[in-house]
Structures are given as structure tokens and as C-alpha cells.
C-alpha positions as CSV (number, residue, x, y, z in Angstrom):
1,M,13.0,4.6,13.8
2,A,9.5,5.5,15.4
3,T,9.7,9.6,16.4
4,T,6.2,10.3,17.8
5,L,4.5,14.1,17.4
6,D,5.7,16.5,20.4
7,L,1.9,18.5,20.4
8,S,2.7,20.9,22.7
9,G,5.9,21.7,21.6
10,N,5.0,22.1,18.1
11,A,1.8,24.2,18.5
12,L,-0.2,21.5,17.7
13,V,-3.4,20.4,19.5
14,A,-5.1,16.5,19.7
15,M,-9.0,17.2,18.6
16,T,-10.7,14.0,18.1
17,R,-12.2,13.3,14.6
18,D,-15.7,13.1,16.2
19,S,-15.5,16.8,17.5
20,L,-13.9,17.8,13.8
21,L,-16.8,16.5,11.7
22,A,-19.5,17.5,14.7
23,L,-18.1,21.0,14.3
24,R,-18.0,20.8,10.2
25,A,-21.4,19.7,10.5
26,A,-22.8,22.4,12.9
27,M,-21.1,24.8,10.5
28,F,-23.2,23.9,7.8
29,R,-26.2,23.5,9.6
30,D,-25.8,27.4,11.2
31,V,-24.0,29.3,8.8
32,G,-25.0,27.3,5.2
33,P,-22.4,27.1,2.9
34,S,-20.5,30.0,3.4
35,A,-18.9,27.4,6.0
36,A,-16.9,25.8,3.2
37,G,-14.6,28.9,3.1
38,L,-14.6,29.4,7.3
39,L,-13.4,25.7,7.1
40,Q,-10.7,26.6,4.2
41,E,-9.4,29.6,6.2
42,A,-9.0,28.0,9.2
43,G,-7.0,25.2,7.7
44,F,-4.7,27.3,5.8
45,A,-4.2,29.1,8.9
46,G,-2.8,26.2,10.5
47,G,-0.8,25.2,7.2
48,Q,2.5,26.9,8.0
49,Q,2.6,25.1,11.4
50,L,2.2,21.5,10.2
51,F,4.5,22.1,8.0
52,D,6.9,23.2,10.2
53,T,6.4,20.2,12.4
54,F,6.9,17.8,9.1
55,A,10.2,19.4,8.9
56,S,10.9,19.0,12.3
57,W,9.9,15.4,12.4
58,L,12.2,14.5,9.5
59,T,14.8,16.4,10.9
60,A,14.7,14.1,14.3
61,R,14.4,10.9,12.1
62,G,17.9,12.4,10.6
63,L,16.5,13.3,7.1
64,P,16.3,16.4,5.1
65,S,14.1,19.0,4.8
66,P,10.8,18.4,3.2
67,E,12.1,20.7,0.2
68,M,15.4,18.3,-0.4
69,L,13.8,14.9,-0.1
70,P,13.4,13.1,-3.2
71,A,9.7,12.5,-4.5
72,L,9.1,8.8,-3.5
73,E,10.8,9.6,-0.3
74,F,8.9,12.6,0.3
75,A,5.4,10.8,-0.1
76,S,6.6,7.5,2.1
77,Q,7.4,10.2,4.8
78,A,4.5,12.4,4.7
79,T,2.2,9.6,4.2
80,E,3.7,8.2,7.6
81,F,3.6,11.7,9.1
82,F,-0.1,12.4,8.3
83,R,-1.4,8.5,9.2
84,D,0.9,9.4,12.5
85,A,-0.9,12.7,13.0
86,G,-4.1,10.7,12.8
87,W,-5.3,12.5,9.8
88,G,-5.3,9.2,7.6
89,S,-2.8,7.5,4.6
90,L,-1.6,9.3,1.4
91,Q,-1.1,8.4,-2.0
92,L,0.7,11.1,-3.7
93,G,0.5,11.0,-7.8
94,T,0.0,13.2,-10.7
95,L,-2.9,13.8,-13.3
96,D,-1.5,15.7,-16.1
97,S,-1.2,19.2,-15.0
98,V,-1.6,18.7,-11.5
99,A,-0.8,16.5,-8.4
100,T,-3.0,14.1,-7.0
101,V,-3.1,13.5,-3.5
102,D,-6.0,10.3,-2.2
103,S,-6.9,8.9,0.9
104,S,-9.4,5.9,1.4
105,D,-9.3,6.6,5.6
106,W,-8.9,10.6,5.6
107,A,-10.1,11.6,9.0
108,E,-12.5,14.7,7.2
109,G,-13.9,12.6,4.7
110,D,-17.5,10.9,6.7
111,P,-19.5,8.4,4.9
112,A,-22.0,8.7,8.0
113,F,-22.3,12.0,6.9
114,P,-23.7,12.4,3.4
115,L,-22.9,15.5,1.4
116,E,-24.0,16.4,-2.1
117,F,-20.2,18.2,-2.5
118,P,-16.8,17.0,-1.5
119,G,-16.4,18.3,1.9
120,C,-13.1,18.4,3.2
121,Y,-12.7,22.0,3.4
122,Y,-11.0,22.2,6.3
123,T,-8.2,19.6,4.7
124,S,-8.3,21.7,1.4
125,G,-7.0,25.0,3.2
126,V,-4.3,22.9,5.5
127,M,-2.9,21.6,2.1
128,A,-3.3,24.9,-0.2
129,D,-0.6,26.0,2.4
130,F,1.6,22.9,3.3
131,F,2.2,21.7,-0.3
132,G,2.6,25.9,-1.1
133,R,5.4,25.5,1.1
134,L,6.9,22.9,-0.4
135,A,6.4,24.3,-3.9
136,G,7.8,27.7,-3.0
137,G,5.0,29.3,-3.7
138,P,1.3,29.7,-4.2
139,V,-1.1,26.7,-5.0
140,A,-4.6,25.8,-4.8
141,V,-6.2,22.6,-4.0
142,M,-9.8,21.3,-4.9
143,E,-11.2,17.9,-3.2
144,V,-13.2,16.1,-6.8
145,E,-13.8,13.0,-4.8
146,C,-14.9,12.2,-0.9
147,R,-15.3,9.9,1.6
148,S,-18.8,11.7,2.8
149,M,-20.5,11.7,-0.9
150,G,-20.2,8.3,-0.9
151,S,-16.9,7.8,-2.8
152,E,-14.2,4.7,-1.8
153,R,-11.5,7.8,-1.3
154,C,-11.2,11.3,-1.2
155,R,-9.3,13.0,-4.1
156,F,-7.9,16.4,-3.6
157,L,-6.1,18.0,-7.4
158,V,-3.2,20.3,-6.2
159,G,-1.9,22.7,-8.4
160,S,-2.0,26.4,-9.7
161,G,-4.8,28.6,-8.9
162,E,-5.2,29.5,-12.9
163,T,-5.0,25.9,-13.4
164,L,-7.5,24.7,-11.2
165,Q,-9.8,27.4,-12.1
166,R,-10.1,26.0,-15.4
167,V,-10.7,22.6,-13.9
168,Y,-13.8,24.2,-11.8
169,E,-15.0,26.3,-15.1
170,E,-14.9,22.8,-17.0
171,M,-16.3,20.8,-14.2
172,A,-19.5,23.6,-13.5
173,Q,-20.1,22.6,-17.7
174,G,-20.7,19.3,-17.1
175,A,-17.1,17.8,-17.4
176,N,-15.5,15.1,-15.2
177,Y,-12.6,15.8,-13.2
178,A,-10.3,14.1,-15.3
179,D,-11.5,15.3,-18.4
180,A,-11.4,19.0,-16.7
181,V,-7.7,18.6,-16.2
182,E,-7.1,17.4,-19.6
183,A,-8.7,19.8,-21.1
184,A,-7.2,22.9,-18.6
185,A,-3.4,21.4,-19.5
186,R,-3.9,22.1,-23.3
């Protein structure tokens, strides 16, 4: 059953991918590294509305709320929702003590605008709020692979702030993220 997103009825606006990427590039050019936090904050601010829109979208399809969907059904529906909203496809999984969100076509990842570090900061903010609502409490999101860095996919880790802080610290000491996640789980 095809259900289109009602943008204005859900306090959403359509923005072209090129505009989002140009905004990100201009912020890093003019603000420097502080742009990352600003983009995350803006993304987080929109997470609730996106989650509410997803819940309404599910209801229009005769499905239960996101929290009530079995994990496989949630993954399938979330993938379709985000793809239809123009963000790209998702694959949800786990890696030790964190959830993973992968996408080979994520809108914020841009191989044409190479970055030294993962650059989907707006997305990280959105996902932190979105998945926090699903979890019923705060979660942190950290991108560890990015198409903007030349990776084939964008990969986000979703977990507790404490766990992702330990992962970050391990990575700062030179560990790759998979080893850092394993160490944080101990």
C-alpha cells in the first residue's frame, strides 16, 4: 500500500540534497569545526517531528506504533520511510553492544565533497532523537564510516552515551571502530 508523506501536514519541508550539502559545506567553510555541533543540534531538533511523522505514516498503513513493531518489521518500515522521504535506504543491525545503521546511498554522505572525518552530522542529530524516542530514553549516535570519506557506505553506531564515549576514546588511541566497540562492551 503506497502512502505518500504529507509534508506540510507534518511540519516537514522538502529540501534538495544539493541544498543540504551546500549548507554543510558553507558551514564548515565559514564556521570551521564548530559546524559539526551546529548541524547535530539542528538535526536533533527535528528528530521528534520526524519520529511523529513516521508513527503517523505507520498508522496510515494500518500498522502499530514504532515501539510496538517487531524488530524485523521496524527495520523494513523504517527503510521504506526514510527512502521515500529522500534520505536513502537503511540496513539496521548490531555490533556487540551497539546498534548499527548502514546506508550505501545516504543523502548527507557526498563522495563529491571529500572529508577527512565522517560528515553526516545533521543525520547523527536526527538519529539520536529518533532512536532515543524508539528506545524510550537518550541514545548517542556516532558515524564511523562515511561516503564523504570515500567509504562505500555511511555507518552509524547507536548506543548509550557512555558506551559511545568509550568507543570514541578507544578510537582516539588508534583502535578501529569494531575493536573499540568490542573493548567498550567489556
